N, C-alpha and C positions, 0 to 999 in steps of 0.2 A: 184310571190306572195310576196316574201321577198321585192323586190323593191317597189311594190305597198304599202306595209306597211310602209316602211321607208320614202318614198318621198310623203308626204301628204300635205305639204304646197305648195302654188303656187305663183311664181313670175308672176303676171298676168297683162295683159293689154288687157282686153277682147274687147275693142273697136276696136283694130286692129288685133285680132285673135292670139295673141302670149301669151302662158302660159308656163312658165318654172318651172319644179318641183324643190322644195327645200326640203332638208331633214327635217324630223320631229324634232322639237326643234330648228330650225334655228332662230337666232336672228339678226334682222337688226341693225348693229352697226352704219351705217351712210347712208343716202340717200340724194342725191343732184340732183336737176333738173335745167337746164338753158334753157329758151325758145328759145333763139337765141345764139348759140354757135358754137364751132367747136371742132373736135377731130381728132387726127392723128391715123388712124386705121392700125395696123400692117398687112401686106399682105404676110409675109413670115418670116422665121427665120433670125437671124442676121448672116451675113457672112462678114469676113474681116472688121469687125467694122461697117458695114452698115446694117441698118434695113429698109427694103422696107416698106414704109407707104404711105397711101393716106389720104389727109385731107378731111374730110367730115363735111359739115355744116348743121345746123338745130337744132332741139330740142335735147338736150343731157340729158340723165339720167344716173346716176352713183350710184351703190349700193354695199355695202359690208355687208357680213353676217358671223357670227360666228356660228359654229355648234359644240355643246358640244360633246366631245370625239374625239380622234385623228383619224378621219375617213380618209382612204387613198384617195388622190385626185382623183384617177380614179373612185371611187365609187360616188364622188360628181359630176364629170363632165359627165360621160357616159349618165345618164338619161336626162341631159340638152341638150347634143348633139342630142340625139334621138328626143327630143321635137322640137328642131330647124328644123331638117330634116322633121319632120311630118308637121311643119308649112311652108314648102316649102322654107326653107332657104338653100342656098348652103354653105357648109363648105369651106371657102377659103383656110384655112390651119389649122392644129392642130399640136401640138408638145409637147414633154416632155423635162424637164430640159436641158439636153445636146443638144438634137436636135433643141431646140429653140435657143440655143446660151449661155445657162447657165447664169452666173452672169451678163454678158454684156447685155443679152436680158432683164432680169428683170429690170435693171436700165435704160433702154430706155423707159419703160412703165410709163404712168401717173397713179399712183395708190393712192387711199385713204391711208394716212399714218398710221402707228401704233399709238395707240393700236387697232384702228378700223379694220385694215387689216394687216395680217401677212403673209409673204412669206418665206418659207424655201428655201434657195438658192440651196439646193440639192434635192428638191422634190416638183416640181410644174408642172402643166399642163396648156396649153393655147390653146384656139381656137378662130378663127375669122370667122364670118359668115355673109352672105349677103342675103337679101330677093330676091326672083326671079324677082321682078320688080326693084331692085336696090335702093329702097327708104329707106331701113333700114339696118343698120349695127350693129352687136352685137359682143362683145368680152367677153370672160369668162376666168378668171384665177382661178384655184383651187390649194390650198396648205394647209398646216397644221403647227401647232406648236406642242410642245410636248404633249399638252393636248386637243387641239381643232382643228377642220377643219375650213377652210376659203374659201369663194367665193367672187369674185369681178366681177360684171356684168356691162357692159357699153352698152348703145344703143344710136345710133344717127338716128334721123328721119328727112329725107330731107324736106325742105320747100315745102308746097303744096302737100305733100303726104297724102294719106287717113288714117291718123293716128291722135291720140290725146295723151295727156300726160298720161303716165302710172299711173294706179290707185294706185300703191303702193308708188309712189314717194311723199315725203314730202319736200317742199322747205326748204332749210337750212337757218336759220336766219342769219348765218354768211356770206352768199353770198350777196354782195352789188348789188342792182338793177342797171341797166344801168341808170335809171333816177337819182339815188343817185350820181353816178359817174359824170353824166352830170352837176347836180346842183353844186357839189363841184368844179368841174373844171371851170365852167362858172360863178360862183358867187365869189368863193374864189381864183380861179386860180391854185389850187393845191389840192392834196389829198395824204395822206400817205398810202402806200400799206401795211397794217398792218400784213398780213399773209406771207409776205416775211421776214423770220427770219434768221438772220446770227449770228453764234457764233463769238466770238472775233477772228479777223484775217482771217476769212473765206470769200470766195467770190462766192461759188457755191450754186445753188439751186437744191435740189433733184427733181426727176421727180414725184412730188406729185401733188395733186390738189391745185390750187391757185385761189380761187374765185375772188379775186381782179383783176387778170390778165384776167380772163374770161369776167368779166364785162367791163374792160378797152378795151379789144379787140372788144367787141360788140359796144362800143361807137365809137371807131375809124373806124370800118367798116361802121357804120351808118353815120359817118361824115368824108368822105374821104378827105376833104380839111383841116381837123384839123391836127395840128402838136403838139406833146408833147415832152418834155424832161424828161427822167427818170434821177433823180439825186440821187446818192448814198451818204450815210453819215456813219461816223464811231463814235466810242467813242474816248475819248481823250488819249488812250493808245498809246504810240509810237510817232515817228517823223511825222511832218506834210506831208512831201513829200511822205512818205510811205503810210500814211492814205489816201491821195488823190488818189494814185494809187489803193488802195484797194476799196475805195468808188466808183471809176469809174468802176472797174471790177464788183462790185455788181450791178450797174445800167446796165451794159452790159449783165449780166446774165439774168436779167428780159427782156431786149430788145430782146435777142436771143429767149426767149420763145415766145414772142409776134410774132416775125417774122417767126420762124420755126414751132411752134406748131399751131398757129392760122392763119398764112398766112397774117399777117398785112404787108402792104407796108413798106419796110425798110425806105423809105424817110419820113414816118410819125413820126418816133421815133428816137430820139438821146439819147445818154448816156453820162452823165457828172458825175463828182465827186467833192464833197466839203470837203472831209476829216472830220475833227472835227470842222470846222469853223462855223457851223450852228446847234448847239445842240438845242434840243427842251426841254431838262430838264437838271438837274445837272449830271455831270460826277463823283460826289463824292460818289455815291452809286452803287452797282451792278445793282439794278433795273433801275436806271437812265441810266447807260451805255448800258443796254439791249435795252432800248427805243430809244437811240440815234443811234444805228446801224439799219439803215432803208433805204428804197428806196421810194422816192416821185415821183409822176407824176405831172408835171407842164404844163399847157396849154400855149403854146407860140404863137399859131396862129390858128384862125378858118377859115382862107382863105377868110374872108369877107372884 
């Protein structure tokens, strides 16, 4: 009775029979859908630095929720796990902080970044589930901050499955459509991947959501003869040779995500670095230097 009173909101996709209970008062902090995408689904805990994953393609929906009050993750996850099992999903695996692999496991996941999603590295639960027909895969991560609980829910629906887009999902205006990527590449020859943000001197990309890479991967998959160069850039701080090395590493970080996360053919993507030789604005202000640290995608061949 207590559970029924608390979990009154529904993460619902009635068209394909999946309803996941959310706590009363849950607030959707971000919801993103991609009609044609891919997601690396964890299939077990991380061991010896390796996280077993399977790349699943199809319609991808990702949602993050904040639940007022520091609810224990187990109270958030248990009703969802029961609902998945009732909907004839098999729980591929579930784990708690240390049995997942702790810090290393969390940073192998692609999550909506803070402040929309928060993960306590010492207190989180995760599960990965698959529908009995193998057409749908769901992952759920539950955690909390000092004052609120958090849920992160991902679903991948295979092409041709008897599913439709989840009714709760609201397309994120920041996600560039594949047609926008195609138009920019094929008319201007290039596009800046604006959501790849680097602090000065850094070359790594956290395992967050990058809508530009999702859209770029969809374009490359639809155009297997296309070849692009990812070109990294820096601000004008430091020596040129150092900045060229840094800029190439930034481009390589984006290339690695396209190849490893989205399964893009490595031969379709190269990584290059220009250092500070091609600024798009002044380096005399902090704002200008921030904008100059970037990665661009350049279409170098369509195979025609």
